[in-house]
N, CA, C and O atoms as a GROMACS GRO file, in nm:
protein
  332
    1MET      N    1  -0.817  -0.474  -2.113
    1MET     CA    2  -0.725  -0.383  -2.055
    1MET      C    3  -0.603  -0.462  -2.006
    1MET      O    4  -0.616  -0.569  -1.946
    2THR      N    5  -0.484  -0.404  -2.034
    2THR     CA    6  -0.357  -0.471  -1.992
    2THR      C    7  -0.334  -0.454  -1.845
    2THR      O    8  -0.399  -0.369  -1.782
    3ASP      N    9  -0.244  -0.531  -1.788
    3ASP     CA   10  -0.206  -0.523  -1.645
    3ASP      C   11  -0.152  -0.385  -1.617
    3ASP      O   12  -0.180  -0.326  -1.512
    4ARG      N   13  -0.074  -0.332  -1.711
    4ARG     CA   14  -0.010  -0.199  -1.692
    4ARG      C   15  -0.121  -0.093  -1.684
    4ARG      O   16  -0.116  -0.003  -1.600
    5GLU      N   17  -0.219  -0.105  -1.772
    5GLU     CA   18  -0.331  -0.010  -1.774
    5GLU      C   19  -0.417  -0.017  -1.645
    5GLU      O   20  -0.465   0.085  -1.597
    6LYS      N   21  -0.434  -0.137  -1.592
    6LYS     CA   22  -0.506  -0.154  -1.466
    6LYS      C   23  -0.429  -0.091  -1.351
    6LYS      O   24  -0.486  -0.021  -1.267
    7LEU      N   25  -0.298  -0.116  -1.350
    7LEU     CA   26  -0.214  -0.054  -1.248
    7LEU      C   27  -0.222   0.099  -1.254
    7LEU      O   28  -0.239   0.165  -1.152
    8ARG      N   29  -0.211   0.153  -1.373
    8ARG     CA   30  -0.219   0.295  -1.398
    8ARG      C   31  -0.354   0.353  -1.346
    8ARG      O   32  -0.360   0.458  -1.282
    9GLN      N   33  -0.459   0.278  -1.379
    9GLN     CA   34  -0.592   0.324  -1.336
    9GLN      C   35  -0.606   0.331  -1.183
    9GLN      O   36  -0.666   0.424  -1.129
   10VAL      N   37  -0.548   0.231  -1.116
   10VAL     CA   38  -0.553   0.231  -0.972
   10VAL      C   39  -0.471   0.346  -0.915
   10VAL      O   40  -0.518   0.418  -0.827
   11LEU      N   41  -0.348   0.362  -0.964
   11LEU     CA   42  -0.260   0.462  -0.912
   11LEU      C   43  -0.301   0.607  -0.937
   11LEU      O   44  -0.272   0.698  -0.858
   12LEU      N   45  -0.369   0.625  -1.050
   12LEU     CA   46  -0.411   0.761  -1.086
   12LEU      C   47  -0.560   0.790  -1.056
   12LEU      O   48  -0.604   0.905  -1.063
   13GLY      N   49  -0.632   0.689  -1.023
   13GLY     CA   50  -0.776   0.708  -0.994
   13GLY      C   51  -0.803   0.763  -0.858
   13GLY      O   52  -0.711   0.793  -0.782
   14GLU      N   53  -0.929   0.777  -0.828
   14GLU     CA   54  -0.971   0.829  -0.700
   14GLU      C   55  -1.040   0.728  -0.608
   14GLU      O   56  -1.100   0.763  -0.506
   15ASN      N   57  -1.031   0.600  -0.648
   15ASN     CA   58  -1.098   0.490  -0.570
   15ASN      C   59  -1.015   0.441  -0.454
   15ASN      O   60  -1.066   0.369  -0.368
   16PHE      N   61  -0.885   0.479  -0.449
   16PHE     CA   62  -0.797   0.432  -0.344
   16PHE      C   63  -0.729   0.551  -0.283
   16PHE      O   64  -0.704   0.650  -0.351
   17THR      N   65  -0.699   0.543  -0.150
   17THR     CA   66  -0.629   0.649  -0.080
   17THR      C   67  -0.481   0.654  -0.113
   17THR      O   68  -0.426   0.564  -0.177
   18VAL      N   69  -0.420   0.761  -0.070
   18VAL     CA   70  -0.276   0.777  -0.093
   18VAL      C   71  -0.201   0.651  -0.032
   18VAL      O   72  -0.115   0.591  -0.095
   19GLY      N   73  -0.239   0.619   0.090
   19GLY     CA   74  -0.179   0.506   0.161
   19GLY      C   75  -0.202   0.368   0.090
   19GLY      O   76  -0.115   0.281   0.084
   20GLU      N   77  -0.323   0.356   0.038
   20GLU     CA   78  -0.355   0.230  -0.035
   20GLU      C   79  -0.273   0.221  -0.165
   20GLU      O   80  -0.229   0.113  -0.203
   21LYS      N   81  -0.254   0.334  -0.230
   21LYS     CA   82  -0.172   0.337  -0.350
   21LYS      C   83  -0.026   0.307  -0.316
   21LYS      O   84   0.046   0.244  -0.393
   22ALA      N   85   0.017   0.353  -0.198
   22ALA     CA   86   0.154   0.321  -0.154
   22ALA      C   87   0.172   0.174  -0.134
   22ALA      O   88   0.278   0.119  -0.163
   23VAL      N   89   0.064   0.106  -0.084
   23VAL     CA   90   0.070  -0.040  -0.068
   23VAL      C   91   0.088  -0.110  -0.202
   23VAL      O   92   0.164  -0.205  -0.216
   24VAL      N   93   0.016  -0.058  -0.301
   24VAL     CA   94   0.030  -0.112  -0.440
   24VAL      C   95   0.172  -0.098  -0.488
   24VAL      O   96   0.230  -0.192  -0.543
   25MET      N   97   0.229   0.020  -0.468
   25MET     CA   98   0.368   0.040  -0.514
   25MET      C   99   0.462  -0.055  -0.438
   25MET      O  100   0.556  -0.108  -0.498
   26TRP      N  101   0.442  -0.074  -0.315
   26TRP     CA  102   0.522  -0.169  -0.232
   26TRP      C  103   0.508  -0.310  -0.284
   26TRP      O  104   0.608  -0.377  -0.308
   27GLN      N  105   0.384  -0.356  -0.302
   27GLN     CA  106   0.361  -0.493  -0.341
   27GLN      C  107   0.408  -0.520  -0.481
   27GLN      O  108   0.444  -0.633  -0.515
   28MET      N  109   0.407  -0.417  -0.564
   28MET     CA  110   0.451  -0.435  -0.706
   28MET      C  111   0.598  -0.413  -0.725
   28MET      O  112   0.649  -0.422  -0.837
   29GLY      N  113   0.670  -0.382  -0.614
   29GLY     CA  114   0.818  -0.362  -0.626
   29GLY      C  115   0.855  -0.235  -0.696
   29GLY      O  116   0.956  -0.233  -0.767
   30LEU      N  117   0.781  -0.130  -0.682
   30LEU     CA  118   0.802  -0.006  -0.758
   30LEU      C  119   0.857   0.105  -0.669
   30LEU      O  120   0.831   0.222  -0.697
   31LEU      N  121   0.929   0.075  -0.566
   31LEU     CA  122   0.977   0.172  -0.472
   31LEU      C  123   1.128   0.190  -0.479
   31LEU      O  124   1.202   0.099  -0.518
   32GLY      N  125   1.173   0.308  -0.441
   32GLY     CA  126   1.315   0.332  -0.422
   32GLY      C  127   1.364   0.274  -0.294
   32GLY      O  128   1.286   0.215  -0.218
   33SER      N  129   1.493   0.288  -0.267
   33SER     CA  130   1.554   0.221  -0.150
   33SER      C  131   1.495   0.267  -0.017
   33SER      O  132   1.470   0.185   0.070
   34PHE      N  133   1.473   0.401  -0.001
   34PHE     CA  134   1.420   0.451   0.127
   34PHE      C  135   1.282   0.393   0.149
   34PHE      O  136   1.257   0.335   0.254
   35ASN      N  137   1.192   0.405   0.053
   35ASN     CA  138   1.054   0.362   0.072
   35ASN      C  139   1.050   0.207   0.086
   35ASN      O  140   0.965   0.155   0.158
   36LYS      N  141   1.138   0.137   0.020
   36LYS     CA  142   1.143  -0.007   0.040
   36LYS      C  143   1.176  -0.042   0.182
   36LYS      O  144   1.114  -0.130   0.240
   37ALA      N  145   1.276   0.028   0.239
   37ALA     CA  146   1.314   0.007   0.380
   37ALA      C  147   1.201   0.046   0.473
   37ALA      O  148   1.176  -0.022   0.572
   38LEU      N  149   1.134   0.156   0.442
   38LEU     CA  150   1.020   0.202   0.524
   38LEU      C  151   0.912   0.094   0.529
   38LEU      O  152   0.861   0.061   0.636
   39TRP      N  153   0.877   0.040   0.413
   39TRP     CA  154   0.772  -0.062   0.408
   39TRP      C  155   0.816  -0.192   0.479
   39TRP      O  156   0.734  -0.261   0.538
   40GLU      N  157   0.942  -0.222   0.473
   40GLU     CA  158   0.992  -0.337   0.548
   40GLU      C  159   0.977  -0.316   0.698
   40GLU      O  160   0.939  -0.407   0.770
   41ALA      N  161   1.007  -0.194   0.744
   41ALA     CA  162   0.991  -0.160   0.884
   41ALA      C  163   0.846  -0.164   0.927
   41ALA      O  164   0.813  -0.216   1.033
   42ILE      N  165   0.758  -0.109   0.843
   42ILE     CA  166   0.611  -0.110   0.874
   42ILE      C  167   0.561  -0.253   0.883
   42ILE      O  168   0.487  -0.288   0.975
   43ALA      N  169   0.600  -0.334   0.790
   43ALA     CA  170   0.555  -0.476   0.786
   43ALA      C  171   0.604  -0.554   0.907
   43ALA      O  172   0.535  -0.647   0.951
   44ARG      N  173   0.720  -0.520   0.963
   44ARG     CA  174   0.780  -0.593   1.072
   44ARG      C  175   0.742  -0.539   1.207
   44ARG      O  176   0.765  -0.604   1.309
   45ALA      N  177   0.685  -0.422   1.210
   45ALA     CA  178   0.661  -0.353   1.339
   45ALA      C  179   0.551  -0.419   1.418
   45ALA      O  180   0.453  -0.470   1.364
   46ASP      N  181   0.570  -0.416   1.552
   46ASP     CA  182   0.463  -0.459   1.637
   46ASP      C  183   0.369  -0.339   1.654
   46ASP      O  184   0.396  -0.232   1.600
   47GLU      N  185   0.260  -0.356   1.726
   47GLU     CA  186   0.162  -0.250   1.736
   47GLU      C  187   0.216  -0.120   1.796
   47GLU      O  188   0.180  -0.012   1.750
   48GLU      N  189   0.299  -0.128   1.895
   48GLU     CA  190   0.357  -0.009   1.958
   48GLU      C  191   0.440   0.066   1.856
   48GLU      O  192   0.424   0.187   1.843
   49ASN      N  193   0.528  -0.002   1.784
   49ASN     CA  194   0.613   0.065   1.687
   49ASN      C  195   0.536   0.109   1.563
   49ASN      O  196   0.571   0.209   1.501
   50LEU      N  197   0.433   0.036   1.529
   50LEU     CA  198   0.351   0.078   1.416
   50LEU      C  199   0.282   0.210   1.449
   50LEU      O  200   0.265   0.296   1.362
   51MET      N  201   0.241   0.227   1.578
   51MET     CA  202   0.181   0.352   1.616
   51MET      C  203   0.282   0.464   1.606
   51MET      O  204   0.249   0.574   1.560
   52LYS      N  205   0.404   0.438   1.648
   52LYS     CA  206   0.512   0.542   1.638
   52LYS      C  207   0.537   0.575   1.492
   52LYS      O  208   0.552   0.692   1.457
   53LEU      N  209   0.541   0.475   1.405
   53LEU     CA  210   0.566   0.505   1.263
   53LEU      C  211   0.452   0.585   1.205
   53LEU      O  212   0.472   0.663   1.112
   54SER      N  213   0.333   0.567   1.256
   54SER     CA  214   0.216   0.641   1.203
   54SER      C  215   0.227   0.789   1.228
   54SER      O  216   0.162   0.867   1.159
   55PHE      N  217   0.308   0.833   1.326
   55PHE     CA  218   0.324   0.977   1.352
   55PHE      C  219   0.398   1.044   1.233
   55PHE      O  220   0.368   1.157   1.196
   56GLY      N  221   0.495   0.971   1.175
   56GLY     CA  222   0.570   1.024   1.068
   56GLY      C  223   0.520   0.990   0.932
   56GLY      O  224   0.541   1.065   0.836
   57PHE      N  225   0.449   0.872   0.921
   57PHE     CA  226   0.405   0.819   0.795
   57PHE      C  227   0.259   0.772   0.806
   57PHE      O  228   0.231   0.653   0.790
   58PRO      N  229   0.169   0.862   0.832
   58PRO     CA  230   0.030   0.823   0.862
   58PRO      C  231  -0.043   0.754   0.740
   58PRO      O  232  -0.118   0.658   0.756
   59ASP      N  233  -0.018   0.806   0.624
   59ASP     CA  234  -0.081   0.741   0.502
   59ASP      C  235  -0.035   0.600   0.484
   59ASP      O  236  -0.116   0.511   0.459
   60GLU      N  237   0.096   0.577   0.495
   60GLU     CA  238   0.152   0.446   0.473
   60GLU      C  239   0.099   0.346   0.573
   60GLU      O  240   0.063   0.233   0.539
   61VAL      N  241   0.095   0.391   0.698
   61VAL     CA  242   0.050   0.296   0.808
   61VAL      C  243  -0.101   0.267   0.788
   61VAL      O  244  -0.144   0.153   0.803
   62MET      N  245  -0.178   0.368   0.757
   62MET     CA  246  -0.322   0.343   0.729
   62MET      C  247  -0.338   0.250   0.610
   62MET      O  248  -0.424   0.162   0.611
   63GLY      N  249  -0.256   0.267   0.509
   63GLY     CA  250  -0.265   0.177   0.396
   63GLY      C  251  -0.225   0.034   0.433
   63GLY      O  252  -0.287  -0.062   0.388
   64TYR      N  253  -0.123   0.022   0.516
   64TYR     CA  254  -0.081  -0.116   0.564
   64TYR      C  255  -0.193  -0.176   0.646
   64TYR      O  256  -0.224  -0.294   0.630
   65ARG      N  257  -0.252  -0.100   0.732
   65ARG     CA  258  -0.360  -0.161   0.809
   65ARG      C  259  -0.481  -0.203   0.722
   65ARG      O  260  -0.548  -0.302   0.753
   66ALA      N  261  -0.508  -0.129   0.617
   66ALA     CA  262  -0.613  -0.169   0.519
   66ALA      C  263  -0.573  -0.291   0.447
   66ALA      O  264  -0.660  -0.372   0.413
   67TRP      N  265  -0.443  -0.313   0.421
   67TRP     CA  266  -0.391  -0.430   0.354
   67TRP      C  267  -0.392  -0.553   0.446
   67TRP      O  268  -0.439  -0.660   0.409
   68SER      N  269  -0.338  -0.534   0.568
   68SER     CA  270  -0.319  -0.649   0.657
   68SER      C  271  -0.445  -0.686   0.735
   68SER      O  272  -0.463  -0.803   0.771
   69HIS      N  273  -0.534  -0.588   0.763
   69HIS     CA  274  -0.651  -0.619   0.848
   69HIS      C  275  -0.781  -0.582   0.784
   69HIS      O  276  -0.888  -0.607   0.841
   70GLY      N  277  -0.775  -0.523   0.666
   70GLY     CA  278  -0.898  -0.476   0.601
   70GLY      C  279  -0.925  -0.548   0.471
   70GLY      O  280  -0.882  -0.661   0.453
   71ASP      N  281  -0.995  -0.484   0.383
   71ASP     CA  282  -1.037  -0.547   0.258
   71ASP      C  283  -0.964  -0.492   0.137
   71ASP      O  284  -1.012  -0.505   0.024
   72LEU      N  285  -0.848  -0.430   0.159
   72LEU     CA  286  -0.778  -0.371   0.046
   72LEU      C  287  -0.738  -0.472  -0.059
   72LEU      O  288  -0.752  -0.442  -0.178
   73ALA      N  289  -0.688  -0.589  -0.022
   73ALA     CA  290  -0.647  -0.689  -0.119
   73ALA      C  291  -0.763  -0.726  -0.202
   73ALA      O  292  -0.749  -0.738  -0.324
   74LYS      N  293  -0.881  -0.747  -0.143
   74LYS     CA  294  -1.001  -0.782  -0.214
   74LYS      C  295  -1.042  -0.675  -0.314
   74LYS      O  296  -1.080  -0.705  -0.428
   75ARG      N  297  -1.035  -0.548  -0.269
   75ARG     CA  298  -1.066  -0.436  -0.359
   75ARG      C  299  -0.972  -0.420  -0.473
   75ARG      O  300  -1.013  -0.385  -0.584
   76LEU      N  301  -0.842  -0.445  -0.449
   76LEU     CA  302  -0.747  -0.438  -0.558
   76LEU      C  303  -0.770  -0.550  -0.658
   76LEU      O  304  -0.758  -0.527  -0.779
   77ARG      N  305  -0.801  -0.668  -0.613
   77ARG     CA  306  -0.830  -0.775  -0.707
   77ARG      C  307  -0.958  -0.744  -0.787
   77ARG      O  308  -0.966  -0.774  -0.906
   78ALA      N  309  -1.055  -0.683  -0.721
   78ALA     CA  310  -1.178  -0.641  -0.794
   78ALA      C  311  -1.145  -0.535  -0.900
   78ALA      O  312  -1.216  -0.522  -0.999
   79ALA      N  313  -1.037  -0.459  -0.878
   79ALA     CA  314  -0.998  -0.359  -0.976
   79ALA      C  315  -0.909  -0.421  -1.084
   79ALA      O  316  -0.868  -0.354  -1.179
   80GLY      N  317  -0.880  -0.550  -1.069
   80GLY     CA  318  -0.810  -0.621  -1.175
   80GLY      C  319  -0.663  -0.642  -1.150
   80GLY      O  320  -0.593  -0.695  -1.236
   81LEU      N  321  -0.611  -0.601  -1.028
   81LEU     CA  322  -0.474  -0.624  -0.996
   81LEU      C  323  -0.456  -0.759  -0.930
   81LEU      O  324  -0.532  -0.793  -0.838
   82GLU      N  325  -0.358  -0.836  -0.974
   82GLU     CA  326  -0.328  -0.964  -0.911
   82GLU      C  327  -0.226  -0.948  -0.806
   82GLU      O  328  -0.109  -0.978  -0.828
   83ILE      N  329  -0.270  -0.900  -0.690
   83ILE     CA  330  -0.177  -0.874  -0.578
   83ILE      C  331  -0.216  -0.972  -0.464
   83ILE      O  332  -0.153  -0.971  -0.358
   0.00000   0.00000   0.00000
């Protein structure tokens, strides 16, 4: 399976949440300017501001927490993505 096929499988499959898929898009550089800026803000936010961001962007913040404090990176590598 090619890298593109693996990426497609992750993004279209049901094994990852909407927020986790957003992390993949962020890490792979597949975002437009607004979402790129949003992810930069999420990644730079302290806990208080991350909580505030979660009110408007709950999926993205949950995905970020899975990436930064959970096992998302490990699960993505198991799915064949080199992230």
